[in-house]
PAZAPA-4460 file (N, C-alpha, C; in steps of 0.05 Angstrom, whole numbers, plus 32768, in hexadecimal, padded with zeros to 4 digits):
% residues 330
    n_x    n_y    n_z   ca_x   ca_y   ca_z    c_x    c_y    c_z   seq   type   mol
   8517   7EA4   803D   8532   7EAE   8039   8546   7EA2   804C     1      X     A
   853D   7E98   8063   854F   7E8E   8078   855F   7E76   806F     2      X     A
   8554   7E67   805B   8562   7E4E   8053   857D   7E54   8046     3      X     A
   8581   7E6D   803D   859B   7E74   8030   85AF   7E81   8042     4      X     A
   85A8   7E83   805C   85B9   7E90   806F   85CC   7E7C   807C     5      X     A
   85E5   7E84   807F   85F9   7E73   808D   860A   7E85   809F     6      X     A
   861E   7E79   80AB   862E   7E88   80BF   863F   7E9F   80B2     7      X     A
   8642   7E9E   8097   8651   7EB3   808A   863F   7ECA   8080     8      X     A
   8625   7EC7   8084   8612   7EDA   8078   8614   7EF5   8086     9      X     A
   8610   7F0A   8075   860F   7F26   807F   85F8   7F33   8071    10      X     A
   85F1   7F4B   807A   85DE   7F5C   806C   85EA   7F77   8067    11      X     A
   85DF   7F85   8053   85E9   7FA0   804C   85D3   7FB4   804E    12      X     A
   85D9   7FCB   805A   85C7   7FE1   805C   85D3   7FF9   804D    13      X     A
   85C3   8005   803C   85CC   801B   802B   85BB   8034   8032    14      X     A
   85C9   804A   8037   85BC   8064   803B   85C5   8076   8025    15      X     A
   85B3   8079   8011   85BA   8089   7FF9   85AA   80A3   7FFA    16      X     A
   85B6   80B8   8005   85A9   80D2   8007   85B1   80E4   7FF1    17      X     A
   85AC   80FE   7FF5   85B3   8111   7FE1   85CF   811C   7FE3    18      X     A
   85DC   8115   7FFA   85F7   811F   7FFF   860C   8109   8000    19      X     A
   8605   80F2   800B   8618   80DC   800F   860B   80C2   8009    20      X     A
   861C   80AE   8002   8613   8092   8000   8623   8083   8015    21      X     A
   8614   8075   8027   8620   8066   803C   8619   8049   803A    22      X     A
   862C   8037   803D   8627   801A   803D   8631   800F   8057    23      X     A
   861F   7FFF   8064   8627   7FF1   807D   8622   7FD3   8078    24      X     A
   8635   7FC3   8081   8632   7FA6   8080   8634   7F9B   809C    25      X     A
   8622   7F8A   80A3   8622   7F7F   80BE   861C   7F61   80BC    26      X     A
   8627   7F52   80CF   8621   7F35   80D0   8606   7F31   80DE    27      X     A
   85FE   7F18   80E1   85E3   7F12   80EC   85E3   7F13   810A    28      X     A
   85F9   7F1A   8117   85FA   7F1E   8134   85F9   7F3C   813B    29      X     A
   85F8   7F4D   8126   85F7   7F6A   812B   8612   7F77   812C    30      X     A
   8627   7F69   8125   8642   7F76   8124   8646   7F84   8109    31      X     A
   864C   7F9E   810A   8651   7FAD   80F2   866D   7FA6   80E8    32      X     A
   866E   7F9B   80D0   8687   7F92   80C5   8693   7FA6   80B2    33      X     A
   8683   7FB8   80A7   868E   7FCC   8094   867C   7FE4   8093    34      X     A
   8689   7FFB   808D   867A   8014   808A   8689   8025   8076    35      X     A
   867C   802C   8060   8689   803D   804B   8676   8054   8045    36      X     A
   8682   806C   8044   8673   8084   803F   8681   8093   8028    37      X     A
   8672   809B   8014   867C   80A9   7FFD   866A   80C1   7FF7    38      X     A
   8675   80D8   7FF3   8665   80F0   7FEC   8658   80EC   7FD1    39      X     A
   863E   80F3   7FD0   862F   80F0   7FB7   8632   8109   7FA6    40      X     A
   8635   8105   7F8C   8636   811C   7F79   861C   811F   7F6A    41      X     A
   860A   810C   7F6D   85F0   810C   7F60   85DA   8104   7F73    42      X     A
   85C2   810E   7F6E   85AB   8103   7F7C   85A7   80E6   7F72    43      X     A
   859C   80D5   7F83   8599   80B9   7F7B   858A   80B6   7F60    44      X     A
   8575   80C4   7F5C   8565   80C1   7F43   8575   80C9   7F2A    45      X     A
   858A   80D9   7F2E   859A   80E3   7F17   85B0   80CF   7F0F    46      X     A
   85B4   80BA   7F1F   85CA   80A8   7F1A   85C3   8095   7F03    47      X     A
   85D6   8093   7EF0   85D3   8080   7EDA   85EA   806C   7ED9    48      X     A
   8601   8073   7EE5   8619   8062   7EE5   861B   8053   7EFF    49      X     A
   8619   8038   7EFE   861A   8028   7F16   8636   8021   7F1E    50      X     A
   864A   8027   7F0E   8665   801F   7F14   866F   802A   7F2F    51      X     A
   866A   8044   7F36   8673   804D   7F50   8666   803F   7F67    52      X     A
   864C   8037   7F63   863E   8029   7F79   864A   800D   7F7D    53      X     A
   8650   7FFF   7F67   865D   7FE5   7F69   8678   7FE7   7F77    54      X     A
   8687   7FFC   7F70   86A1   8000   7F7C   869F   8005   7F9A    55      X     A
   868B   8014   7FA2   8687   801A   7FBE   867F   8000   7FCD    56      X     A
   866E   7FF0   7FC1   8666   7FD7   7FCE   867D   7FC4   7FD0    57      X     A
   868E   7FC2   7FBC   86A5   7FB1   7FBD   86B8   7FBA   7FD3    58      X     A
   86BB   7FD4   7FD7   86CB   7FDE   7FED   86BF   7FD5   8008    59      X     A
   86A5   7FD7   800B   8698   7FCE   8024   869C   7FB0   8028    60      X     A
   8699   7FA0   8013   869D   7F83   8016   86B9   7F7C   801E    61      X     A
   86CC   7F8A   8012   86E8   7F85   8019   86ED   7F8C   8037    62      X     A
   86E2   7FA3   803F   86E5   7FAB   805B   86D8   7F96   806E    63      X     A
   86C2   7F8B   8066   86B3   7F77   8076   86C0   7F5C   8074    64      X     A
   86D3   7F58   8062   86E0   7F3E   805D   86CB   7F29   8056    65      X     A
   86BA   7F2F   8044   86A5   7F1C   803B   86A2   7F1F   801D    66      X     A
   8693   7F0C   8011   868E   7F0B   7FF5   8672   7F16   7FEE    67      X     A
   866E   7F1D   7FD6   8653   7F27   7FCD   863E   7F12   7FD3    68      X     A
   8645   7EF8   7FCF   8631   7EE3   7FD3   862A   7EDE   7FF1    69      X     A
   863A   7EEA   8003   8634   7EE8   801F   861E   7EFB   8028    70      X     A
   8618   7F0F   8017   8603   7F23   801E   85E8   7F16   8019    71      X     A
   85D9   7F12   802F   85BF   7F05   802D   85A9   7F18   8026    72      X     A
   85AC   7F32   802C   8597   7F45   8026   85A3   7F61   8027    73      X     A
   8598   7F72   8016   85A0   7F8E   8015   8587   7FA0   8018    74      X     A
   8588   7FB2   802A   8572   7FC6   802E   857D   7FE1   8027    75      X     A
   8570   7FF0   8017   857A   800A   800E   8565   8020   8013    76      X     A
   856D   8035   8020   855D   804D   8023   8566   8061   800F    77      X     A
   8554   806A   7FFD   855C   807A   7FE6   854C   8094   7FE6    78      X     A
   855A   80AB   7FE6   854D   80C5   7FE4   853F   80C8   7FC9    79      X     A
   8527   80D3   7FCA   8518   80D7   7FB1   8506   80C0   7FAA    80      X     A
   8507   80AA   7FB9   84F5   8093   7FB4   84DB   809A   7FC4    81      X     A
   84CA   80AA   7FB8   84B3   80B5   7FC6   8499   80A7   7FC2    82      X     A
   8496   8099   7FAB   847D   808B   7FA5   8482   8074   7F92    83      X     A
   846D   8066   7F8A   8470   804E   7F79   847B   8055   7F5E    84      X     A
   8477   806E   7F55   8483   8075   7F3B   84A1   8075   7F3B    85      X     A
   84AD   8076   7F54   84CA   8076   7F56   84D6   805A   7F5A    86      X     A
   84C4   8046   7F5D   84CE   802C   7F65   84E2   8020   7F51    87      X     A
   84DC   8022   7F37   84EC   8016   7F22   8509   8020   7F24    88      X     A
   850D   803A   7F25   8528   8044   7F25   8536   803F   7F40    89      X     A
   8526   8040   7F56   8532   803B   7F70   853C   801E   7F72    90      X     A
   852C   800B   7F68   8535   7FEF   7F6A   854C   7FEA   7F56    91      X     A
   854C   7FF7   7F40   8562   7FF5   7F2D   857B   8000   7F39    92      X     A
   8579   8015   7F48   8590   8021   7F56   859B   800E   7F6C    93      X     A
   8589   8002   7F7A   8591   7FEE   7F8F   85A0   7FD7   7F82    94      X     A
   8596   7FCE   7F6C   85A3   7FB8   7F5E   85BF   7FC0   7F53    95      X     A
   85C2   7FDA   7F4F   85DB   7FE5   7F44   85F3   7FE1   7F56    96      X     A
   85EF   7FD9   7F6F   8605   7FD4   7F81   8612   7FB9   7F7C    97      X     A
   8606   7FA9   7F6A   8613   7F91   7F61   860E   7F78   7F72    98      X     A
   85FB   7F78   7F84   85F5   7F61   7F94   85DE   7F51   7F89    99      X     A
   85E0   7F37   7F89   85CC   7F26   7F7D   85B7   7F1D   7F92   100      X     A
   85B9   7F25   7FAB   85A7   7F1C   7FC0   858C   7F2B   7FBF   101      X     A
   8578   7F22   7FCD   855F   7F31   7FCF   8564   7F4D   7FDB   102      X     A
   8553   7F60   7FD3   8557   7F7C   7FDD   853D   7F89   7FE1   103      X     A
   853E   7F9F   7FEF   8526   7FB0   7FF4   852E   7FCD   7FF3   104      X     A
   8521   7FDD   7FE3   8526   7FF9   7FE1   850F   8009   7FED   105      X     A
   8516   801C   7FFE   8502   802E   800B   850C   804A   800A   106      X     A
   84FB   805D   8011   8503   8079   8013   8518   807A   802A   107      X     A
   852B   808D   8027   8540   808F   803B   8536   8097   8057   108      X     A
   851E   80A4   8057   8513   80AB   8071   850A   8092   8081   109      X     A
   8503   807D   8072   84FA   8064   8080   8510   8058   808F   110      X     A
   8528   8056   8083   853F   804A   8092   8547   805D   80A9   111      X     A
   8545   8077   80A4   854B   808A   80BA   8538   8087   80D1   112      X     A
   851E   8083   80CB   850A   807F   80E0   8510   8065   80EF   113      X     A
   8516   8050   80E0   851B   8036   80EC   8533   8037   80FF   114      X     A
   8548   8047   80F7   855F   8049   8108   855A   805C   8120   115      X     A
   854E   8073   811B   854B   8087   8130   8539   807D   8146   116      X     A
   8523   8070   813F   850F   8068   8153   850F   804A   8158   117      X     A
   8524   803D   814D   8529   8020   8153   8510   800F   814E   118      X     A
   8502   8016   8139   84EB   8006   8131   84D1   800D   813F   119      X     A
   84D2   8020   8152   84B9   8027   8160   84A9   803B   8151   120      X     A
   8492   8041   815B   8480   8055   814F   848B   8071   8155   121      X     A
   8482   8085   8146   848A   80A0   814A   848D   80AF   8130   122      X     A
   8496   80C8   8132   849A   80DA   811B   84B7   80E0   8117   123      X     A
   84C0   80DE   80FF   84DC   80E5   80F8   84DB   80FF   80E8   124      X     A
   84EA   8113   80F2   84EE   812C   80E3   8508   812A   80D4   125      X     A
   8506   8128   80BA   851E   8126   80A9   8522   813F   8099   126      X     A
   8538   814E   809F   853E   8166   8091   855C   8166   808C   127      X     A
   8563   8163   8073   857F   8164   806A   8580   816F   804E   128      X     A
   8589   815E   803B   8587   8166   801F   8569   816B   8018   129      X     A
   8558   8159   8021   853C   815B   801D   852D   815E   8038   130      X     A
   8513   815B   8037   8503   815E   804F   84EA   814C   804E   131      X     A
   84E5   813E   8063   84CD   812D   8065   84C8   8128   8083   132      X     A
   84AE   8126   808A   84A6   811D   80A4   8499   8102   80A1   133      X     A
   84A3   80ED   80AF   849A   80D2   80AB   8490   80C7   80C6   134      X     A
   8477   80BD   80C6   846C   80B2   80DE   8467   8094   80DB   135      X     A
   846C   8085   80F1   8465   8069   80F3   8453   8067   810C   136      X     A
   843A   8061   8108   8427   8062   811E   8428   8048   812E   137      X     A
   841A   8048   8145   8418   8030   8156   840B   8019   8147   138      X     A
   83FA   801F   8133   83EC   800A   8124   83FD   8000   810C   139      X     A
   8415   800B   8109   8426   8002   80F3   8422   8011   80DA   140      X     A
   8413   8027   80DA   840E   8037   80C2   8425   804A   80BD   141      X     A
   842F   804B   80A4   8443   805F   809D   8435   8076   808F   142      X     A
   843D   808E   8097   842F   80A6   808D   8444   80BD   808B   143      X     A
   8442   80CC   8075   8455   80E2   8070   8445   80FC   806F   144      X     A
   8453   8112   8075   8446   812C   8071   843F   8130   8054   145      X     A
   844F   8123   8042   8449   8125   8025   842D   811B   801F   146      X     A
   8424   8107   802E   840A   80FC   8029   83F3   8110   802C   147      X     A
   83F8   8125   803A   83E5   813B   803E   83E9   8151   8029   148      X     A
   83FC   814D   8017   8403   8163   8005   8414   8179   8013   149      X     A
   841E   8172   802B   842D   8185   803B   844B   8181   8036   150      X     A
   845A   8197   8035   8477   8196   8033   8483   81AA   8046   151      X     A
   8494   81A1   8058   84A2   81B4   806A   84BC   81BC   805C   152      X     A
   84BE   81D5   8053   84D5   81DE   8044   84EC   81E3   8057   153      X     A
   84F7   81CD   8062   850D   81CF   8075   8526   81C1   806B   154      X     A
   8526   81B8   8052   853F   81AD   8047   8554   81C2   8044   155      X     A
   856D   81BA   8042   8583   81CC   8042   8581   81E2   802D   156      X     A
   8579   81DB   8015   8579   81EF   7FFF   8564   8205   8005   157      X     A
   854E   81FD   8012   8539   8211   8018   8543   8226   802C   158      X     A
   8552   821D   8040   855D   8230   8053   8571   8243   8045   159      X     A
   8581   8237   8033   8594   8248   8024   8586   825C   8012   160      X     A
   8573   8253   8002   8565   8265   7FF0   8557   827C   7FFF   161      X     A
   8547   8275   8014   8538   8289   8022   854A   829E   802F   162      X     A
   8560   8295   803A   8573   82A8   8046   857E   82BC   8032   163      X     A
   8587   82B1   801B   8592   82C3   8006   857C   82D5   7FFC   164      X     A
   8564   82CB   7FF8   854F   82DC   7FED   8549   82F4   8001   165      X     A
   8548   82EE   801A   8543   8303   802E   8558   8319   802D   166      X     A
   8572   8310   802A   8588   8323   8029   8586   8334   8010   167      X     A
   8581   8327   7FF9   857F   8335   7FE0   8567   8347   7FDE   168      X     A
   8552   8341   7FEE   853A   8352   7FEF   853E   8369   8001   169      X     A
   8555   836C   800D   855B   8383   801E   8550   8381   803A   170      X     A
   854C   8369   8044   8540   8365   805E   8555   8361   8074   171      X     A
   856E   8364   806D   8582   8361   8082   8583   8379   8094   172      X     A
   858B   8374   80AD   858E   8388   80C2   85AB   8387   80CB   173      X     A
   85B4   839A   80DC   85CF   8398   80E7   85D6   837D   80F4   174      X     A
   85C1   8370   80FF   85C6   8356   810B   85CC   8340   80F7   175      X     A
   85C9   8346   80DE   85CE   8332   80C9   85E9   8337   80BC   176      X     A
   85F9   8349   80C6   8612   8351   80B8   8625   8339   80B5   177      X     A
   8628   8329   80C9   863A   8311   80C8   862F   82FD   80B4   178      X     A
   8615   82F9   80B4   8608   82E6   80A1   860D   82F0   8084   179      X     A
   8609   8309   807F   860D   8314   8064   862A   8311   805C   180      X     A
   863C   8317   806E   8659   8314   8068   865F   82F7   805F   181      X     A
   8655   82E4   806F   865B   82C8   8068   864C   82BF   804F   182      X     A
   8635   82CB   804A   8626   82C5   8031   8636   82CE   8019   183      X     A
   8640   82E7   801A   8650   82F1   8003   8669   82E1   7FFF   184      X     A
   8675   82D8   8015   868D   82C8   8013   8687   82AD   8006   185      X     A
   8670   82A1   800F   8669   8287   8005   8663   8288   7FE7   186      X     A
   8654   829C   7FDE   864C   829E   7FC2   8661   82AE   7FB1   187      X     A
   8677   82B6   7FBE   868D   82C4   7FB0   8683   82DD   7FA2   188      X     A
   8675   82ED   7FB1   866B   8307   7FA7   8676   831D   7FB8   189      X     A
   867C   8334   7FAB   8688   834B   7FBA   8673   835A   7FCB   190      X     A
   865A   835A   7FC2   8645   8367   7FD1   862A   835B   7FC8   191      X     A
   8615   8364   7FD6   85FA   8359   7FD0   85F1   835F   7FB4   192      X     A
   85FA   8376   7FA9   85F2   837D   7F8D   85FD   8368   7F7A   193      X     A
   8617   8361   7F7D   8623   834D   7F6C   8615   8332   7F6F   194      X     A
   860E   832C   7F88   8601   8312   7F8D   85E5   8312   7F80   195      X     A
   85D7   8329   7F81   85BD   832B   7F74   85BF   8328   7F56   196      X     A
   85D4   8334   7F4A   85D8   8331   7F2D   85DC   8313   7F26   197      X     A
   85EC   8305   7F36   85F1   82E9   7F31   85D7   82D9   7F35   198      X     A
   85C8   82E0   7F4A   85AE   82D2   7F4F   859B   82D6   7F38   199      X     A
   859A   82ED   7F2C   8588   82F3   7F16   858E   82E2   7EFD   200      X     A
   85A6   82D7   7EFC   85AD   82C5   7EE6   85AE   82A8   7EEF   201      X     A
   85A1   82A2   7F05   85A0   8287   7F0F   85BB   827D   7F18   202      X     A
   85CD   828F   7F1F   85E8   8289   7F28   85F8   8279   7F12   203      X     A
   85ED   8279   7EFA   85FB   826C   7EE4   85FC   824E   7EE7   204      X     A
   85E9   8242   7EF7   85E9   8226   7EFD   85CF   8219   7EF5   205      X     A
   85D0   81FF   7EF0   85B8   81EF   7EEC   85A9   81EE   7F06   206      X     A
   858F   81E7   7F05   857F   81E6   7F1D   858B   81D2   7F31   207      X     A
   8595   81BB   7F28   85A0   81A7   7F3B   85B9   81B2   7F49   208      X     A
   85CB   81BE   7F3A   85E3   81C8   7F45   85DE   81E0   7F58   209      X     A
   85CA   81F0   7F50   85C3   8207   7F61   85B7   81FE   7F7C   210      X     A
   85A5   81EA   7F7A   859A   81DF   7F93   85B0   81D4   7FA5   211      X     A
   85C3   81C6   7F99   85D9   81BB   7FA9   85E9   81D1   7FB6   212      X     A
   85EF   81E7   7FA7   85FE   81FD   7FB1   85F0   820A   7FC9   213      X     A
   85D6   820E   7FC7   85C7   821B   7FDC   85C4   8208   7FF4   214      X     A
   85C3   81EE   7FEF   85C3   81DB   8005   85DD   81DC   8015   215      X     A
   85F3   81E0   8007   860D   81E2   8015   860F   81FC   8026   216      X     A
   85FE   8210   801F   85FE   8229   802E   85EE   8226   8048   217      X     A
   85DD   8212   804A   85CB   820F   8062   85DA   820F   807C   218      X     A
   85F1   8202   807F   85FF   8203   8099   8606   821F   80A2   219      X     A
   860B   8230   808E   8611   824C   8095   85F8   8259   80A1   220      X     A
   85E1   8252   8096   85C8   825E   809F   85C2   8255   80BC   221      X     A
   85C4   823B   80C1   85BD   8231   80DC   85D1   823A   80F0   222      X     A
   85EA   823D   80E8   85FF   8248   80FB   85F9   8264   8102   223      X     A
   85F0   8275   80EF   85EA   8291   80F5   85CF   8293   8104   224      X     A
   85BD   8281   8100   85A5   8281   8110   85AC   827C   812D   225      X     A
   85BE   826A   8132   85C7   8265   814E   85D4   827E   8159   226      X     A
   85E1   828F   8148   85EE   82A7   8152   85DB   82BF   8153   227      X     A
   85C2   82BB   814A   85AE   82D0   814D   85A8   82E1   8135   228      X     A
   85B3   82DB   811E   85AD   82EA   8106   858F   82EB   8101   229      X     A
   8582   8302   80FF   8565   8303   80FC   855B   82F5   80E3   230      X     A
   8569   82F8   80CC   8560   82EA   80B4   8562   82CC   80B8   231      X     A
   8579   82C2   80C1   857C   82A5   80C5   8568   829A   80D9   232      X     A
   8563   82A9   80EE   8550   82A0   8102   8534   829E   80F5   233      X     A
   852D   82B2   80E6   8512   82B2   80D9   850F   829B   80C6   234      X     A
   8523   8296   80B6   8522   8280   80A3   8520   8265   80B1   235      X     A
   8531   8261   80C5   8531   8247   80D3   8517   8244   80E3   236      X     A
   850D   8259   80EF   84F4   8257   80FF   84DD   8251   80ED   237      X     A
   84DD   825B   80D4   84C7   8254   80C2   84C8   8236   80BA   238      X     A
   84E1   822C   80B6   84E4   8210   80B1   84DA   81FF   80C8   239      X     A
   84E0   8208   80E0   84D7   81FA   80F8   84B8   81FA   80FA   240      X     A
   84AC   8211   80F3   848F   8214   80F4   8482   8200   80E1   241      X     A
   848E   81FD   80C9   8483   81EB   80B6   8486   81CE   80BF   242      X     A
   849C   81C8   80CC   84A0   81AD   80D7   848B   81A8   80EC   243      X     A
   8485   81BC   80FD   8471   81BA   8111   8455   81B4   8106   244      X     A
   844E   81C1   80F0   8435   81BC   80E3   8433   819F   80D9   245      X     A
   8449   8196   80CC   8449   817A   80C3   8447   8166   80D9   246      X     A
   8455   816C   80F0   8454   815A   8107   8438   8158   8112   247      X     A
   842A   816F   8114   840F   816F   811E   83FC   8160   810C   248      X     A
   8400   8162   80F2   83EF   8153   80DF   83F2   8135   80E4   249      X     A
   840A   812C   80E8   840F   810F   80EC   8407   8106   8107   250      X     A
   8408   8117   811B   8401   8110   8136   83E5   8106   8139   251      X     A
   83D3   810F   8128   83B7   8108   812B   83B2   80EA   8126   252      X     A
   83C6   80DC   811A   83C3   80C0   8114   83CF   80AE   8129   253      X     A
   83D9   80B9   813F   83E3   80AA   8156   83CE   80A9   816C   254      X     A
   83CD   8092   8179   83BA   808F   818F   83C5   8092   81AA   255      X     A
   83DF   808E   81AD   83EC   808E   81C8   83EF   80AA   81D3   256      X     A
   83F4   80AC   81ED   83F6   80C6   81FA   8410   80D5   81F3   257      X     A
   8425   80C6   81EC   843F   80D2   81E5   8447   80C9   81C9   258      X     A
   8450   80DB   81B8   8459   80D5   819E   8477   80DA   819C   259      X     A
   8488   80C5   819A   84A5   80CA   8197   84AB   80D9   817E   260      X     A
   84BD   80EC   817F   84C5   80FB   8167   84E4   80FC   8167   261      X     A
   84F0   80F6   8150   850D   80F6   814E   8514   8105   8134   262      X     A
   852E   8106   812E   8536   8116   8117   854E   8108   8109   263      X     A
   8551   8110   80EF   8569   8108   80E0   856E   811E   80CB   264      X     A
   8587   811F   80C2   858E   8133   80AD   859F   814A   80B8   265      X     A
   85AF   8155   80A6   85C2   816A   80AE   85B4   8183   80B8   266      X     A
   859D   818A   80AC   858F   81A2   80B5   8582   819E   80D1   267      X     A
   8573   8188   80D3   8565   8182   80EC   8579   817D   8103   268      X     A
   8591   8174   80FC   85A5   816F   8111   85B7   8187   8118   269      X     A
   85B3   819E   810A   85C3   81B5   8111   85BA   81C0   812C   270      X     A
   85CB   81CF   8139   85C6   81D7   8155   85AC   81E8   8157   271      X     A
   85A8   81FB   8145   8591   820C   8147   8577   81FD   8141   272      X     A
   8577   81ED   812C   855F   81DE   8124   8559   81C8   8139   273      X     A
   856D   81BB   8143   8568   81A6   8156   855D   81B2   8170   274      X     A
   8568   81C8   8179   855D   81D6   8190   8540   81DF   818C   275      X     A
   853B   81E9   8174   8520   81F1   816D   850C   81DA   816C   276      X     A
   8515   81C4   8161   8504   81AC   8160   84FD   81A2   817D   277      X     A
   8511   81A1   818D   850D   8198   81A9   84FA   81AB   81B8   278      X     A
   84FE   81C5   81B4   84EC   81D8   81C1   84CF   81D5   81B7   279      X     A
   84CD   81D2   819D   84B2   81D0   8191   84A4   81B6   819B   280      X     A
   84B3   81A1   819D   84A7   8188   81A5   84A1   8187   81C3   281      X     A
   84B3   8192   81D3   84B1   818D   81F0   84A5   81A4   8200   282      X     A
   84A6   81BC   81F5   84A0   81D3   8206   8485   81DF   8203   283      X     A
   8476   81D7   81EE   845C   81E4   81E9   8446   81D4   81F6   284      X     A
   8436   81E1   8206   8420   81D2   8214   840C   81C7   81FF   285      X     A
   8401   81B0   8207   83ED   81A4   81F6   83F8   8190   81E1   286      X     A
   8412   8190   81DD   841E   817D   81CA   8421   8162   81D7   287      X     A
   8420   814D   81C7   8423   8132   81D1   843E   8125   81C8   288      X     A
   8451   8136   81C0   846A   812C   81B6   847E   8127   81CC   289      X     A
   8490   8114   81C7   84A6   810E   81D9   84C0   810C   81C9   290      X     A
   84D2   811F   81CE   84EB   811F   81BE   84FB   8106   81C4   291      X     A
   8506   80F9   81AF   8516   80E1   81B2   852F   80E4   81A1   292      X     A
   8546   80E2   81AE   855F   80E4   819F   8562   80CC   818D   293      X     A
   856B   80D0   8174   856E   80BA   8161   8581   80A4   816D   294      X     A
   8578   808B   816B   8588   8075   8176   859D   806B   8164   295      X     A
   8596   8066   814A   85A8   805B   8137   85A9   806C   811E   296      X     A
   85BE   806A   810E   85C0   8078   80F5   85AD   806C   80E0   297      X     A
   85A7   807A   80CB   8597   806F   80B6   85A2   8055   80AA   298      X     A
   85BD   8054   80A6   85C9   803C   809B   85C4   8024   80AD   299      X     A
   85C5   8028   80C7   85BF   8013   80DA   85A2   800C   80D9   300      X     A
   8591   8020   80D4   8574   801B   80D0   856F   8009   80B9   301      X     A
   857F   800D   80A3   857D   7FFB   808C   8585   7FDF   8092   302      X     A
   8599   7FDC   80A3   85A2   7FC1   80AC   858B   7FB3   80BB   303      X     A
   857D   7FC2   80CC   8566   7FB6   80DB   8550   7FAD   80C8   304      X     A
   854B   7FBD   80B3   8537   7FB6   809F   8540   7F9D   8090   305      X     A
   855A   7F9A   808B   8564   7F82   807D   855F   7F69   808F   306      X     A
   8565   7F6B   80A9   855F   7F55   80BB   8542   7F4D   80BA   307      X     A
   8531   7F61   80BD   8514   7F5C   80BE   850B   7F50   80A3   308      X     A
   8516   7F59   808D   850E   7F4E   8073   8516   7F31   8070   309      X     A
   852B   7F28   807E   8533   7F0C   807E   8522   7EFB   8091   310      X     A
   8511   7F08   80A0   8501   7EF9   80B3   850F   7EF6   80CE   311      X     A
   8524   7F05   80D3   8532   7F03   80EC   8527   7F18   80FF   312      X     A
   851D   7F0F   8116   8512   7F21   812A   8521   7F20   8144   313      X     A
   852F   7F35   814A   8540   7F35   8162   8536   7F48   8178   314      X     A
   8521   7F57   8171   8518   7F6C   8184   852D   7F81   8188   315      X     A
   8530   7F8B   81A0   8544   7FA0   81A5   8560   7F96   81A5   316      X     A
   8564   7F7C   81A7   857F   7F72   81AA   8591   7F79   8192   317      X     A
   8586   7F79   817A   8596   7F7F   8163   859D   7F9D   8162   318      X     A
   858B   7FAE   8169   8591   7FCA   816B   85A7   7FCF   8180   319      X     A
   85A5   7FC0   8196   85BA   7FC2   81AB   85D5   7FBA   819F   320      X     A
   85D6   7FA4   818F   85EF   7F9B   8184   85FA   7FAF   8170   321      X     A
   85E9   7FBA   815F   85F2   7FCD   814C   85FE   7FE6   8159   322      X     A
   85F3   7FEE   8170   85FD   8006   817E   861A   8004   8186   323      X     A
   8625   7FEC   8186   8641   7FE9   818D   8654   7FF5   8178   324      X     A
   864A   7FF9   8160   865A   8005   814B   8657   8024   814B   325      X     A
   866D   8033   8149   866A   8050   8148   865C   8059   812E   326      X     A
   865B   8049   8119   864E   8051   8101   8630   804D   8102   327      X     A
   8626   8041   8118   860A   803D   811C   85FD   8052   812E   328      X     A
   860F   8062   813A   8604   8076   814D   8608   8092   8142   329      X     A
   85F5   80A3   8146   85F6   80BE   813D   8607   80CF   8150   330      X     A
***
């Protein structure tokens, strides 16, 4: 691929999650030339119209002051690309951005891992719209908690659903008064009885729209967990427990004395969950984990994958260069 590279060449990194689509364009010296972020109205697998993706890429190219033919490689991290059965639609979606260059599509947790741990080994806890624990061992093996049939129900919608279910089941205490107040305000219900009636009808929404609604409620849950609401604390602590189980499953495949662990996603990055993750990793005797703050954004991780796919090996110097852009740092 190197024979087609020249001084005008750039690479594109795409972070296509369940909430936003982010495009980063960088030159071959690690200078970020463009960054575009657009809120997503559909999960990646649900997209059939490529026109908005092309428009977003054209905006990024204009910002970078380059042409489509200057893009030497595009790496895309796509939510929902979980196994080989998803490859066809994921690669079709990557091609939908309108670039004719070589490309590589991976799960969005892979680009997040590449950015957070700068290519090193360790475990990434990803909890946002979805949830996955992804390990890259010292021997270069990639392993997910999914591979064990394990799922840590720590995605945003799970926190939302479990909190509402507890309240509707009558498990609230006086300490949950503020949480219930904000819950009723969020779902536009006058009291829990009205909310229960709406819930019994599926809130009048399709499964996809309902999941999205409950995902949007998750920041209310984590905020009230930080304030001490018993229901919110219980829900968040259960999610943390499940993350801990998944981390321990993956830890068995590491040989070193210390296993770096980092995080990505709106849930994992909330104050309560982040504090809980750090306590879980660092404070319990017998664990071999070492908490590591994420170094680069997932979009910047995609840029690093694009460089590597071209056969360009810079070591840490390219990560150092990318860190100069505010869009590459969390």
